N, CA, C, O and the ligand as a Tripos MOL2 file, in Angstrom:
@<TRIPOS>MOLECULE
protein
  301   299    76     0     0
PROTEIN
NO_CHARGES

@<TRIPOS>ATOM
      1 N          -1.0470  -25.2360  -16.5830 N.3       1 MET1
      2 CA         -1.9720  -24.0750  -16.4040 C.3       1 MET1
      3 C          -3.3840  -24.3380  -16.9900 C.2       1 MET1
      4 O          -3.6110  -24.8700  -18.0770 O.2       1 MET1
      5 N          -4.2410  -23.9090  -16.1500 N.am      2 LEU2
      6 CA         -5.5840  -24.1240  -16.7700 C.3       2 LEU2
      7 C          -6.2330  -22.5820  -17.1080 C.2       2 LEU2
      8 O          -6.0030  -21.5790  -16.4320 O.2       2 LEU2
      9 N          -7.0800  -22.6380  -18.2910 N.am      3 THR3
     10 CA         -7.8450  -21.6610  -18.6890 C.3       3 THR3
     11 C          -9.1440  -21.6900  -18.1180 C.2       3 THR3
     12 O          -9.8890  -22.6140  -18.4440 O.2       3 THR3
     13 N          -9.5470  -20.7970  -17.2900 N.am      4 ILE4
     14 CA        -10.9860  -20.7980  -16.7210 C.3       4 ILE4
     15 C         -11.9750  -20.1110  -17.5570 C.2       4 ILE4
     16 O         -11.7430  -18.9420  -17.8690 O.2       4 ILE4
     17 N         -13.0700  -20.6980  -17.9700 N.am      5 LYS5
     18 CA        -13.9820  -20.2110  -18.7890 C.3       5 LYS5
     19 C         -15.2400  -19.9520  -18.2770 C.2       5 LYS5
     20 O         -15.5090  -20.6340  -17.2880 O.2       5 LYS5
     21 N         -16.1830  -19.0990  -18.6780 N.am      6 CYS6
     22 CA        -17.4070  -18.9930  -18.2080 C.3       6 CYS6
     23 C         -18.3270  -20.2920  -18.9580 C.2       6 CYS6
     24 O         -18.3950  -20.6260  -20.1410 O.2       6 CYS6
     25 N         -18.9150  -20.7910  -17.8600 N.am      7 GLY7
     26 CA        -19.7900  -22.1330  -18.1300 C.3       7 GLY7
     27 C         -20.9940  -21.7190  -18.9440 C.2       7 GLY7
     28 O         -21.7600  -22.5910  -19.3530 O.2       7 GLY7
     29 N         -21.1930  -20.5350  -19.1850 N.am      8 LYS8
     30 CA        -22.4410  -20.2850  -20.0790 C.3       8 LYS8
     31 C         -22.0570  -19.6870  -21.4060 C.2       8 LYS8
     32 O         -22.6300  -20.1050  -22.4120 O.2       8 LYS8
     33 N         -21.1460  -18.7540  -21.5010 N.am      9 CYS9
     34 CA        -20.9900  -18.1090  -22.7950 C.3       9 CYS9
     35 C         -19.5760  -18.3820  -23.1490 C.2       9 CYS9
     36 O         -19.1500  -17.7340  -24.1050 O.2       9 CYS9
     37 N         -18.7530  -19.2190  -22.5680 N.am     10 LYS10
     38 CA        -17.4520  -19.6950  -22.7770 C.3      10 LYS10
     39 C         -16.2710  -18.8400  -22.9820 C.2      10 LYS10
     40 O         -15.2210  -19.1760  -23.5310 O.2      10 LYS10
     41 N         -16.6060  -17.5390  -22.4070 N.am     11 THR11
     42 CA        -15.6160  -16.5140  -22.5560 C.3      11 THR11
     43 C         -14.4870  -16.8530  -21.6420 C.2      11 THR11
     44 O         -14.7610  -17.3950  -20.5710 O.2      11 THR11
     45 N         -13.1650  -16.5760  -21.9690 N.am     12 LYS12
     46 CA        -11.9620  -16.7640  -21.1360 C.3      12 LYS12
     47 C         -12.0530  -15.8210  -20.1150 C.2      12 LYS12
     48 O         -12.3040  -14.6670  -20.4630 O.2      12 LYS12
     49 N         -11.8850  -16.0910  -18.7790 N.am     13 LEU13
     50 CA        -11.9180  -15.3860  -17.6600 C.3      13 LEU13
     51 C         -10.4390  -15.2320  -17.0130 C.2      13 LEU13
     52 O         -10.0100  -14.1130  -16.7300 O.2      13 LEU13
     53 N          -9.8030  -16.2140  -16.8290 N.am     14 PHE14
     54 CA         -8.5980  -16.1320  -16.2300 C.3      14 PHE14
     55 C          -7.7050  -17.4980  -16.4770 C.2      14 PHE14
     56 O          -8.2320  -18.5870  -16.7050 O.2      14 PHE14
     57 N          -6.3010  -17.2920  -16.4020 N.am     15 LYS15
     58 CA         -5.3200  -18.3080  -16.2570 C.3      15 LYS15
     59 C          -4.9860  -18.8610  -14.9830 C.2      15 LYS15
     60 O          -4.7020  -18.0110  -14.1390 O.2      15 LYS15
     61 N          -4.9450  -19.9470  -14.6460 N.am     16 TYR16
     62 CA         -4.7150  -20.4270  -13.1330 C.3      16 TYR16
     63 C          -3.7850  -21.4750  -13.1650 C.2      16 TYR16
     64 O          -3.7990  -22.3580  -14.0230 O.2      16 TYR16
     65 N          -2.8890  -21.3860  -12.1470 N.am     17 ARG17
     66 CA         -1.7280  -22.5100  -12.0540 C.3      17 ARG17
     67 C          -2.4080  -23.4760  -10.8700 C.2      17 ARG17
     68 O          -2.4130  -23.2010   -9.6700 O.2      17 ARG17
     69 N          -2.9420  -24.5930  -11.4480 N.am     18 LYS18
     70 CA         -3.5660  -25.3930  -10.4910 C.3      18 LYS18
     71 C          -2.6080  -26.5150  -10.0260 C.2      18 LYS18
     72 O          -2.1870  -27.3340  -10.8430 O.2      18 LYS18
     73 N          -2.2520  -26.5600   -8.6930 N.am     19 ILE19
     74 CA         -1.4850  -27.6070   -8.1020 C.3      19 ILE19
     75 C          -2.2390  -28.7750   -7.5750 C.2      19 ILE19
     76 O          -3.1270  -28.5990   -6.7400 O.2      19 ILE19
     77 N          -1.9210  -30.0100   -8.0380 N.am     20 GLY20
     78 CA         -2.6070  -31.1500   -7.5670 C.3      20 GLY20
     79 C          -3.7090  -31.4550   -8.5830 C.2      20 GLY20
     80 O          -4.1240  -30.6220   -9.3890 O.2      20 GLY20
     81 N          -4.1740  -32.7780   -8.4790 N.am     21 LYS21
     82 CA         -5.0680  -33.2830   -9.5070 C.3      21 LYS21
     83 C          -6.5020  -33.2350   -9.1140 C.2      21 LYS21
     84 O          -7.3510  -33.6840   -9.8840 O.2      21 LYS21
     85 N          -6.8020  -32.7610   -8.0570 N.am     22 GLY22
     86 CA         -8.1740  -32.6810   -7.5370 C.3      22 GLY22
     87 C          -9.0490  -31.6160   -8.4400 C.2      22 GLY22
     88 O          -8.6430  -30.8780   -9.3380 O.2      22 GLY22
     89 N         -10.3990  -31.7740   -7.9080 N.am     23 LYS23
     90 CA        -11.3570  -30.7480   -8.4520 C.3      23 LYS23
     91 C         -10.9850  -29.2930   -8.2960 C.2      23 LYS23
     92 O         -10.3000  -28.9510   -7.3320 O.2      23 LYS23
     93 N         -11.3990  -28.4220   -9.1900 N.am     24 VAL24
     94 CA        -11.0220  -26.9200   -8.9650 C.3      24 VAL24
     95 C         -12.1090  -26.5140   -8.1330 C.2      24 VAL24
     96 O         -13.2090  -26.2910   -8.6380 O.2      24 VAL24
     97 N         -11.8800  -26.3810   -6.7290 N.am     25 LEU25
     98 CA        -12.9040  -26.0140   -5.5780 C.3      25 LEU25
     99 C         -12.5060  -24.5190   -5.4290 C.2      25 LEU25
    100 O         -13.4190  -23.6950   -5.3800 O.2      25 LEU25
    101 N         -11.3000  -24.1320   -5.3570 N.am     26 LYS26
    102 CA        -10.9820  -22.7970   -4.8660 C.3      26 LYS26
    103 C          -9.8840  -22.4450   -5.8500 C.2      26 LYS26
    104 O          -9.1230  -23.3140   -6.2760 O.2      26 LYS26
    105 N          -9.7930  -21.0970   -6.2360 N.am     27 CYS27
    106 CA         -8.6900  -20.5250   -6.9000 C.3      27 CYS27
    107 C          -7.9420  -19.5390   -6.0060 C.2      27 CYS27
    108 O          -8.5140  -18.5270   -5.6010 O.2      27 CYS27
    109 N          -6.6900  -19.8100   -5.6950 N.am     28 HIS28
    110 CA         -5.8180  -18.8430   -4.9140 C.3      28 HIS28
    111 C          -5.6930  -17.5940   -5.9990 C.2      28 HIS28
    112 O          -5.6180  -17.6580   -7.2260 O.2      28 HIS28
    113 N          -5.6940  -16.5340   -5.2000 N.am     29 LYS29
    114 CA         -5.5820  -15.3630   -6.2080 C.3      29 LYS29
    115 C          -4.0670  -15.1400   -6.6580 C.2      29 LYS29
    116 O          -3.7380  -14.5780   -7.7020 O.2      29 LYS29
    117 N          -3.1560  -15.6950   -5.6580 N.am     30 ASN30
    118 CA         -1.7820  -15.5170   -5.9970 C.3      30 ASN30
    119 C          -1.2380  -16.5530   -7.1000 C.2      30 ASN30
    120 O          -0.0730  -16.5790   -7.4950 O.2      30 ASN30
    121 N          -2.2770  -17.4060   -7.5330 N.am     31 ARG31
    122 CA         -1.9870  -18.3540   -8.6530 C.3      31 ARG31
    123 C          -2.6100  -18.0110   -9.9190 C.2      31 ARG31
    124 O          -2.4710  -18.6730  -10.9470 O.2      31 ARG31
    125 N          -3.3460  -16.8830   -9.8010 N.am     32 ILE32
    126 CA         -3.8620  -16.3960  -11.1560 C.3      32 ILE32
    127 C          -2.7320  -15.7830  -11.9990 C.2      32 ILE32
    128 O          -2.0350  -14.8660  -11.5630 O.2      32 ILE32
    129 N          -2.5900  -16.2650  -13.0980 N.am     33 LYS33
    130 CA         -1.3500  -15.9380  -13.6850 C.3      33 LYS33
    131 C          -1.8100  -14.6780  -14.7700 C.2      33 LYS33
    132 O          -0.9960  -13.8160  -15.1000 O.2      33 LYS33
    133 N          -3.1590  -14.6930  -15.2530 N.am     34 LYS34
    134 CA         -3.4330  -13.8310  -16.3250 C.3      34 LYS34
    135 C          -4.9070  -13.6350  -16.1880 C.2      34 LYS34
    136 O          -5.6290  -14.6330  -16.1760 O.2      34 LYS34
    137 N          -5.4550  -12.3550  -16.0760 N.am     35 SER35
    138 CA         -6.7470  -12.1220  -16.0180 C.3      35 SER35
    139 C          -7.3350  -11.6180  -17.4060 C.2      35 SER35
    140 O          -6.7700  -10.6860  -17.9800 O.2      35 SER35
    141 N          -8.3910  -12.1820  -17.9200 N.am     36 TYR36
    142 CA         -8.9630  -11.6780  -19.0170 C.3      36 TYR36
    143 C         -10.1760  -10.8750  -18.6580 C.2      36 TYR36
    144 O         -10.0240   -9.7030  -18.3160 O.2      36 TYR36
    145 N         -11.5520  -11.4950  -18.7190 N.am     37 LYS37
    146 CA        -12.5520  -10.8700  -18.5660 C.3      37 LYS37
    147 C         -13.2850  -11.0160  -17.1280 C.2      37 LYS37
    148 O         -14.4670  -10.7300  -16.9380 O.2      37 LYS37
    149 N         -12.5360  -11.4300  -16.3050 N.am     38 ILE38
    150 CA        -13.1790  -11.7540  -14.8210 C.3      38 ILE38
    151 C         -13.5190  -10.3600  -14.3860 C.2      38 ILE38
    152 O         -12.8790   -9.3400  -14.6430 O.2      38 ILE38
    153 N         -14.8100  -10.4900  -13.5690 N.am     39 GLU39
    154 CA        -15.1790   -9.1060  -13.0820 C.3      39 GLU39
    155 C         -15.7510   -9.5220  -11.7230 C.2      39 GLU39
    156 O         -16.2670  -10.6190  -11.5070 O.2      39 GLU39
    157 N         -15.5940   -8.4350  -10.7380 N.am     40 LYS40
    158 CA        -15.6940   -8.6530   -9.2710 C.3      40 LYS40
    159 C         -17.0240   -7.6680   -8.9490 C.2      40 LYS40
    160 O         -16.9320   -6.4420   -9.0210 O.2      40 LYS40
    161 N         -18.0540   -8.2400   -8.6470 N.am     41 VAL41
    162 CA        -19.1610   -7.3310   -8.1630 C.3      41 VAL41
    163 C         -19.6330   -7.6870   -6.8370 C.2      41 VAL41
    164 O         -20.3290   -8.6810   -6.6270 O.2      41 VAL41
    165 N         -19.1730   -6.7000   -5.7570 N.am     42 GLY42
    166 CA        -19.3710   -7.1750   -4.2920 C.3      42 GLY42
    167 C         -18.4270   -8.2150   -4.1050 C.2      42 GLY42
    168 O         -17.2480   -8.1160   -4.4450 O.2      42 GLY42
    169 N         -18.9510   -9.2510   -3.5480 N.am     43 GLU43
    170 CA        -18.1040  -10.4620   -3.1550 C.3      43 GLU43
    171 C         -18.2360  -11.4470   -4.1590 C.2      43 GLU43
    172 O         -17.7740  -12.5570   -3.8940 O.2      43 GLU43
    173 N         -18.8080  -11.2590   -5.3340 N.am     44 GLU44
    174 CA        -18.9510  -12.2470   -6.2740 C.3      44 GLU44
    175 C         -17.9090  -12.0890   -7.5600 C.2      44 GLU44
    176 O         -17.6410  -10.9560   -7.9590 O.2      44 GLU44
    177 N         -17.4360  -13.0480   -8.0810 N.am     45 TYR45
    178 CA        -16.7030  -13.0280   -9.3230 C.3      45 TYR45
    179 C         -17.6650  -13.6780  -10.5200 C.2      45 TYR45
    180 O         -18.3870  -14.6700  -10.4130 O.2      45 TYR45
    181 N         -17.4900  -12.9350  -11.5500 N.am     46 GLY46
    182 CA        -18.2220  -13.5250  -12.5370 C.3      46 GLY46
    183 C         -17.7560  -12.9970  -13.9980 C.2      46 GLY46
    184 O         -16.7720  -12.2800  -14.1820 O.2      46 GLY46
    185 N         -18.5800  -13.4480  -14.9460 N.am     47 CYS47
    186 CA        -18.3170  -13.1030  -16.2150 C.3      47 CYS47
    187 C         -19.1530  -11.9420  -16.7960 C.2      47 CYS47
    188 O         -20.3140  -11.7970  -16.4110 O.2      47 CYS47
    189 N         -18.5930  -11.0880  -17.7350 N.am     48 PRO48
    190 CA        -19.5190   -9.9960  -18.2960 C.3      48 PRO48
    191 C         -20.9840  -10.4180  -18.5330 C.2      48 PRO48
    192 O         -21.9030   -9.6320  -18.3020 O.2      48 PRO48
    193 N         -21.1680  -11.5140  -18.9410 N.am     49 CYS49
    194 CA        -22.4430  -11.8950  -19.2830 C.3      49 CYS49
    195 C         -23.5750  -11.9430  -18.0770 C.2      49 CYS49
    196 O         -24.7840  -11.8290  -18.2780 O.2      49 CYS49
    197 N         -22.9420  -12.1370  -16.7660 N.am     50 GLY50
    198 CA        -23.8240  -12.0210  -15.6040 C.3      50 GLY50
    199 C         -23.6860  -13.3270  -14.8950 C.2      50 GLY50
    200 O         -24.2280  -13.5040  -13.8030 O.2      50 GLY50
    201 N         -22.9510  -14.2750  -15.5070 N.am     51 ASN51
    202 CA        -22.8300  -15.7520  -14.7650 C.3      51 ASN51
    203 C         -21.8360  -15.4390  -13.6520 C.2      51 ASN51
    204 O         -20.7250  -14.9370  -13.8240 O.2      51 ASN51
    205 N         -22.3950  -15.8120  -12.4520 N.am     52 VAL52
    206 CA        -21.3850  -15.9330  -11.3610 C.3      52 VAL52
    207 C         -20.5740  -17.2850  -11.2740 C.2      52 VAL52
    208 O         -21.0830  -18.4050  -11.2340 O.2      52 VAL52
    209 N         -19.3090  -17.0090  -11.2540 N.am     53 ILE53
    210 CA        -18.4140  -18.3140  -11.0250 C.3      53 ILE53
    211 C         -17.8750  -18.6400   -9.6750 C.2      53 ILE53
    212 O         -17.3870  -19.7520   -9.4710 O.2      53 ILE53
    213 N         -17.9360  -17.7150   -8.7240 N.am     54 GLY54
    214 CA        -17.4940  -17.9090   -7.3570 C.3      54 GLY54
    215 C         -17.6930  -16.6660   -6.4280 C.2      54 GLY54
    216 O         -18.2620  -15.6380   -6.7960 O.2      54 GLY54
    217 N         -17.2030  -16.8550   -5.2750 N.am     55 VAL55
    218 CA        -17.3480  -15.9160   -4.1950 C.3      55 VAL55
    219 C         -15.8670  -15.5670   -3.5710 C.2      55 VAL55
    220 O         -15.0150  -16.4510   -3.4770 O.2      55 VAL55
    221 N         -15.6440  -14.3380   -3.1880 N.am     56 ASP56
    222 CA        -14.4580  -14.0840   -2.3480 C.3      56 ASP56
    223 C         -14.4190  -14.8820   -0.9960 C.2      56 ASP56
    224 O         -15.3150  -14.9760   -0.1560 O.2      56 ASP56
    225 N         -13.2510  -15.3940   -0.9910 N.am     57 GLU57
    226 CA        -13.0130  -16.1150    0.3760 C.3      57 GLU57
    227 C         -11.4950  -15.9890    0.8040 C.2      57 GLU57
    228 O         -10.6580  -16.5790    0.1190 O.2      57 GLU57
    229 N         -11.1320  -15.3130    1.8100 N.am     58 ASP58
    230 CA         -9.8890  -15.3040    2.1860 C.3      58 ASP58
    231 C          -8.5330  -15.3670    1.1040 C.2      58 ASP58
    232 O          -7.6970  -16.2680    1.1640 O.2      58 ASP58
    233 N          -8.4940  -14.4970    0.3390 N.am     59 GLY59
    234 CA         -7.4580  -14.5540   -0.7810 C.3      59 GLY59
    235 C          -7.5770  -15.6610   -1.7980 C.2      59 GLY59
    236 O          -6.6450  -16.0120   -2.5210 O.2      59 GLY59
    237 N          -8.8030  -16.1970   -1.8060 N.am     60 ALA60
    238 CA         -9.1220  -17.1980   -2.8360 C.3      60 ALA60
    239 C         -10.5880  -16.8730   -3.4560 C.2      60 ALA60
    240 O         -11.4120  -16.1090   -2.9520 O.2      60 ALA60
    241 N         -10.7330  -17.5890   -4.6150 N.am     61 ILE61
    242 CA        -12.1410  -17.5480   -4.9760 C.3      61 ILE61
    243 C         -12.7350  -18.8940   -4.7020 C.2      61 ILE61
    244 O         -12.1530  -19.8770   -5.1600 O.2      61 ILE61
    245 N         -13.9240  -19.0610   -3.9450 N.am     62 LYS62
    246 CA        -14.4910  -20.0940   -3.8670 C.3      62 LYS62
    247 C         -15.4740  -20.2460   -4.9780 C.2      62 LYS62
    248 O         -16.4340  -19.4970   -5.1580 O.2      62 LYS62
    249 N         -15.0830  -21.5120   -5.8760 N.am     63 MET63
    250 CA        -15.6980  -21.5970   -7.2850 C.3      63 MET63
    251 C         -17.0030  -22.3780   -7.0570 C.2      63 MET63
    252 O         -17.2360  -23.2700   -6.2410 O.2      63 MET63
    253 N         -17.7980  -21.8140   -7.9890 N.am     64 ASN64
    254 CA        -19.2540  -22.3710   -8.0520 C.3      64 ASN64
    255 C         -19.0420  -23.4690   -9.0070 C.2      64 ASN64
    256 O         -18.7970  -23.0610  -10.1430 O.2      64 ASN64
    257 N         -19.0660  -24.7340   -8.8710 N.am     65 ASP65
    258 CA        -18.9710  -25.8490   -9.6700 C.3      65 ASP65
    259 C         -19.8090  -25.8140  -11.0060 C.2      65 ASP65
    260 O         -19.4270  -26.2930  -12.0730 O.2      65 ASP65
    261 N         -20.8640  -25.2530  -10.8110 N.am     66 GLN66
    262 CA        -21.7830  -25.2620  -12.0900 C.3      66 GLN66
    263 C         -21.5480  -24.0040  -13.0300 C.2      66 GLN66
    264 O         -22.0870  -23.9190  -14.1340 O.2      66 GLN66
    265 N         -20.7480  -23.0840  -12.5380 N.am     67 GLY67
    266 CA        -20.4330  -21.7140  -13.2960 C.3      67 GLY67
    267 C         -19.4680  -21.6910  -14.2260 C.2      67 GLY67
    268 O         -19.4550  -20.8060  -15.0820 O.2      67 GLY67
    269 N         -18.5240  -22.6760  -14.1740 N.am     68 PHE68
    270 CA        -17.2970  -22.6120  -15.1360 C.3      68 PHE68
    271 C         -17.0130  -23.7080  -15.6230 C.2      68 PHE68
    272 O         -17.4900  -24.7430  -15.1570 O.2      68 PHE68
    273 N         -16.0950  -23.6980  -16.7610 N.am     69 ILE69
    274 CA        -15.4350  -24.8640  -17.1600 C.3      69 ILE69
    275 C         -13.9660  -24.5000  -17.3820 C.2      69 ILE69
    276 O         -13.5680  -23.3480  -17.2100 O.2      69 ILE69
    277 N         -13.2320  -25.4190  -17.7360 N.am     70 TYR70
    278 CA        -11.8830  -25.1380  -17.9130 C.3      70 TYR70
    279 C         -11.0870  -26.1090  -19.0290 C.2      70 TYR70
    280 O         -11.4930  -27.1970  -19.4350 O.2      70 TYR70
    281 N         -10.0540  -25.5430  -19.3510 N.am     71 THR71
    282 CA         -9.0750  -26.3610  -20.2740 C.3      71 THR71
    283 C          -7.7520  -26.3110  -19.7600 C.2      71 THR71
    284 O          -7.4300  -25.5400  -18.8570 O.2      71 THR71
    285 N          -7.0250  -27.0620  -20.2750 N.am     72 GLY72
    286 CA         -5.5190  -27.1550  -19.7920 C.3      72 GLY72
    287 C          -5.3510  -28.3280  -19.0880 C.2      72 GLY72
    288 O          -6.1260  -29.2840  -19.1300 O.2      72 GLY72
    289 N          -4.0300  -28.2310  -18.2460 N.am     73 THR73
    290 CA         -3.5130  -29.3150  -17.4770 C.3      73 THR73
    291 C          -3.1950  -28.8550  -15.9110 C.2      73 THR73
    292 O          -2.7510  -27.7490  -15.6040 O.2      73 THR73
    293 N          -3.4900  -29.8520  -15.0480 N.am     74 LYS74
    294 CA         -3.1890  -29.5090  -13.7430 C.3      74 LYS74
    295 C          -1.7680  -29.8300  -13.5490 C.2      74 LYS74
    296 O          -1.2770  -30.6430  -14.3320 O.2      74 LYS74
    297 N          -1.0510  -29.3330  -12.6550 N.am     75 GLU75
    298 CA          0.2890  -29.5790  -12.3650 C.3      75 GLU75
    299 C           0.3610  -30.7580  -11.2510 C.2      75 GLU75
    300 O           1.4520  -31.1480  -10.8350 O.2      75 GLU75
    301 ZN        -20.3720  -15.7690  -19.5560 Zn       76 ZN76
@<TRIPOS>BOND
     1     1     2 1
     2     2     3 1
     3     3     4 2
     4     3     5 am
     5     5     6 1
     6     6     7 1
     7     7     8 2
     8     7     9 am
     9     9    10 1
    10    10    11 1
    11    11    12 2
    12    11    13 am
    13    13    14 1
    14    14    15 1
    15    15    16 2
    16    15    17 am
    17    17    18 1
    18    18    19 1
    19    19    20 2
    20    19    21 am
    21    21    22 1
    22    22    23 1
    23    23    24 2
    24    23    25 am
    25    25    26 1
    26    26    27 1
    27    27    28 2
    28    27    29 am
    29    29    30 1
    30    30    31 1
    31    31    32 2
    32    31    33 am
    33    33    34 1
    34    34    35 1
    35    35    36 2
    36    35    37 am
    37    37    38 1
    38    38    39 1
    39    39    40 2
    40    39    41 am
    41    41    42 1
    42    42    43 1
    43    43    44 2
    44    43    45 am
    45    45    46 1
    46    46    47 1
    47    47    48 2
    48    47    49 am
    49    49    50 1
    50    50    51 1
    51    51    52 2
    52    51    53 am
    53    53    54 1
    54    54    55 1
    55    55    56 2
    56    55    57 am
    57    57    58 1
    58    58    59 1
    59    59    60 2
    60    59    61 am
    61    61    62 1
    62    62    63 1
    63    63    64 2
    64    63    65 am
    65    65    66 1
    66    66    67 1
    67    67    68 2
    68    67    69 am
    69    69    70 1
    70    70    71 1
    71    71    72 2
    72    71    73 am
    73    73    74 1
    74    74    75 1
    75    75    76 2
    76    75    77 am
    77    77    78 1
    78    78    79 1
    79    79    80 2
    80    79    81 am
    81    81    82 1
    82    82    83 1
    83    83    84 2
    84    83    85 am
    85    85    86 1
    86    86    87 1
    87    87    88 2
    88    87    89 am
    89    89    90 1
    90    90    91 1
    91    91    92 2
    92    91    93 am
    93    93    94 1
    94    94    95 1
    95    95    96 2
    96    95    97 am
    97    97    98 1
    98    98    99 1
    99    99   100 2
   100    99   101 am
   101   101   102 1
   102   102   103 1
   103   103   104 2
   104   103   105 am
   105   105   106 1
   106   106   107 1
   107   107   108 2
   108   107   109 am
   109   109   110 1
   110   110   111 1
   111   111   112 2
   112   111   113 am
   113   113   114 1
   114   114   115 1
   115   115   116 2
   116   115   117 am
   117   117   118 1
   118   118   119 1
   119   119   120 2
   120   119   121 am
   121   121   122 1
   122   122   123 1
   123   123   124 2
   124   123   125 am
   125   125   126 1
   126   126   127 1
   127   127   128 2
   128   127   129 am
   129   129   130 1
   130   130   131 1
   131   131   132 2
   132   131   133 am
   133   133   134 1
   134   134   135 1
   135   135   136 2
   136   135   137 am
   137   137   138 1
   138   138   139 1
   139   139   140 2
   140   139   141 am
   141   141   142 1
   142   142   143 1
   143   143   144 2
   144   143   145 am
   145   145   146 1
   146   146   147 1
   147   147   148 2
   148   147   149 am
   149   149   150 1
   150   150   151 1
   151   151   152 2
   152   151   153 am
   153   153   154 1
   154   154   155 1
   155   155   156 2
   156   155   157 am
   157   157   158 1
   158   158   159 1
   159   159   160 2
   160   159   161 am
   161   161   162 1
   162   162   163 1
   163   163   164 2
   164   163   165 am
   165   165   166 1
   166   166   167 1
   167   167   168 2
   168   167   169 am
   169   169   170 1
   170   170   171 1
   171   171   172 2
   172   171   173 am
   173   173   174 1
   174   174   175 1
   175   175   176 2
   176   175   177 am
   177   177   178 1
   178   178   179 1
   179   179   180 2
   180   179   181 am
   181   181   182 1
   182   182   183 1
   183   183   184 2
   184   183   185 am
   185   185   186 1
   186   186   187 1
   187   187   188 2
   188   187   189 am
   189   189   190 1
   190   190   191 1
   191   191   192 2
   192   191   193 am
   193   193   194 1
   194   194   195 1
   195   195   196 2
   196   195   197 am
   197   197   198 1
   198   198   199 1
   199   199   200 2
   200   199   201 am
   201   201   202 1
   202   202   203 1
   203   203   204 2
   204   203   205 am
   205   205   206 1
   206   206   207 1
   207   207   208 2
   208   207   209 am
   209   209   210 1
   210   210   211 1
   211   211   212 2
   212   211   213 am
   213   213   214 1
   214   214   215 1
   215   215   216 2
   216   215   217 am
   217   217   218 1
   218   218   219 1
   219   219   220 2
   220   219   221 am
   221   221   222 1
   222   222   223 1
   223   223   224 2
   224   223   225 am
   225   225   226 1
   226   226   227 1
   227   227   228 2
   228   227   229 am
   229   229   230 1
   230   230   231 1
   231   231   232 2
   232   231   233 am
   233   233   234 1
   234   234   235 1
   235   235   236 2
   236   235   237 am
   237   237   238 1
   238   238   239 1
   239   239   240 2
   240   239   241 am
   241   241   242 1
   242   242   243 1
   243   243   244 2
   244   243   245 am
   245   245   246 1
   246   246   247 1
   247   247   248 2
   248   247   249 am
   249   249   250 1
   250   250   251 1
   251   251   252 2
   252   251   253 am
   253   253   254 1
   254   254   255 1
   255   255   256 2
   256   255   257 am
   257   257   258 1
   258   258   259 1
   259   259   260 2
   260   259   261 am
   261   261   262 1
   262   262   263 1
   263   263   264 2
   264   263   265 am
   265   265   266 1
   266   266   267 1
   267   267   268 2
   268   267   269 am
   269   269   270 1
   270   270   271 1
   271   271   272 2
   272   271   273 am
   273   273   274 1
   274   274   275 1
   275   275   276 2
   276   275   277 am
   277   277   278 1
   278   278   279 1
   279   279   280 2
   280   279   281 am
   281   281   282 1
   282   282   283 1
   283   283   284 2
   284   283   285 am
   285   285   286 1
   286   286   287 1
   287   287   288 2
   288   287   289 am
   289   289   290 1
   290   290   291 1
   291   291   292 2
   292   291   293 am
   293   293   294 1
   294   294   295 1
   295   295   296 2
   296   295   297 am
   297   297   298 1
   298   298   299 1
   299   299   300 2
@<TRIPOS>SUBSTRUCTURE
     1 MET1         2 RESIDUE 1 A MET
     2 LEU2         6 RESIDUE 1 A LEU
     3 THR3        10 RESIDUE 1 A THR
     4 ILE4        14 RESIDUE 1 A ILE
     5 LYS5        18 RESIDUE 1 A LYS
     6 CYS6        22 RESIDUE 1 A CYS
     7 GLY7        26 RESIDUE 1 A GLY
     8 LYS8        30 RESIDUE 1 A LYS
     9 CYS9        34 RESIDUE 1 A CYS
    10 LYS10       38 RESIDUE 1 A LYS
    11 THR11       42 RESIDUE 1 A THR
    12 LYS12       46 RESIDUE 1 A LYS
    13 LEU13       50 RESIDUE 1 A LEU
    14 PHE14       54 RESIDUE 1 A PHE
    15 LYS15       58 RESIDUE 1 A LYS
    16 TYR16       62 RESIDUE 1 A TYR
    17 ARG17       66 RESIDUE 1 A ARG
    18 LYS18       70 RESIDUE 1 A LYS
    19 ILE19       74 RESIDUE 1 A ILE
    20 GLY20       78 RESIDUE 1 A GLY
    21 LYS21       82 RESIDUE 1 A LYS
    22 GLY22       86 RESIDUE 1 A GLY
    23 LYS23       90 RESIDUE 1 A LYS
    24 VAL24       94 RESIDUE 1 A VAL
    25 LEU25       98 RESIDUE 1 A LEU
    26 LYS26      102 RESIDUE 1 A LYS
    27 CYS27      106 RESIDUE 1 A CYS
    28 HIS28      110 RESIDUE 1 A HIS
    29 LYS29      114 RESIDUE 1 A LYS
    30 ASN30      118 RESIDUE 1 A ASN
    31 ARG31      122 RESIDUE 1 A ARG
    32 ILE32      126 RESIDUE 1 A ILE
    33 LYS33      130 RESIDUE 1 A LYS
    34 LYS34      134 RESIDUE 1 A LYS
    35 SER35      138 RESIDUE 1 A SER
    36 TYR36      142 RESIDUE 1 A TYR
    37 LYS37      146 RESIDUE 1 A LYS
    38 ILE38      150 RESIDUE 1 A ILE
    39 GLU39      154 RESIDUE 1 A GLU
    40 LYS40      158 RESIDUE 1 A LYS
    41 VAL41      162 RESIDUE 1 A VAL
    42 GLY42      166 RESIDUE 1 A GLY
    43 GLU43      170 RESIDUE 1 A GLU
    44 GLU44      174 RESIDUE 1 A GLU
    45 TYR45      178 RESIDUE 1 A TYR
    46 GLY46      182 RESIDUE 1 A GLY
    47 CYS47      186 RESIDUE 1 A CYS
    48 PRO48      190 RESIDUE 1 A PRO
    49 CYS49      194 RESIDUE 1 A CYS
    50 GLY50      198 RESIDUE 1 A GLY
    51 ASN51      202 RESIDUE 1 A ASN
    52 VAL52      206 RESIDUE 1 A VAL
    53 ILE53      210 RESIDUE 1 A ILE
    54 GLY54      214 RESIDUE 1 A GLY
    55 VAL55      218 RESIDUE 1 A VAL
    56 ASP56      222 RESIDUE 1 A ASP
    57 GLU57      226 RESIDUE 1 A GLU
    58 ASP58      230 RESIDUE 1 A ASP
    59 GLY59      234 RESIDUE 1 A GLY
    60 ALA60      238 RESIDUE 1 A ALA
    61 ILE61      242 RESIDUE 1 A ILE
    62 LYS62      246 RESIDUE 1 A LYS
    63 MET63      250 RESIDUE 1 A MET
    64 ASN64      254 RESIDUE 1 A ASN
    65 ASP65      258 RESIDUE 1 A ASP
    66 GLN66      262 RESIDUE 1 A GLN
    67 GLY67      266 RESIDUE 1 A GLY
    68 PHE68      270 RESIDUE 1 A PHE
    69 ILE69      274 RESIDUE 1 A ILE
    70 TYR70      278 RESIDUE 1 A TYR
    71 THR71      282 RESIDUE 1 A THR
    72 GLY72      286 RESIDUE 1 A GLY
    73 THR73      290 RESIDUE 1 A THR
    74 LYS74      294 RESIDUE 1 A LYS
    75 GLU75      298 RESIDUE 1 A GLU
    76 ZN76       301 GROUP 0 **** ****
């Protein structure tokens, strides 16, 4: 399980079940296991601090590589 955090203020945003060792390019919404502070404004997902981490795309969040960090392990 990965914990996705804001790349700016390090606030925890959500827990995500990542399958595969690759980069975190997309987060499928049905694998988001717990939401913390993630906010949706229009098509954009982000942190309460205003940092945008990704955009809505067909049941997933297309992640902005510069916008987030994560801790934890991939499966
Ligand atoms: Zn933030």
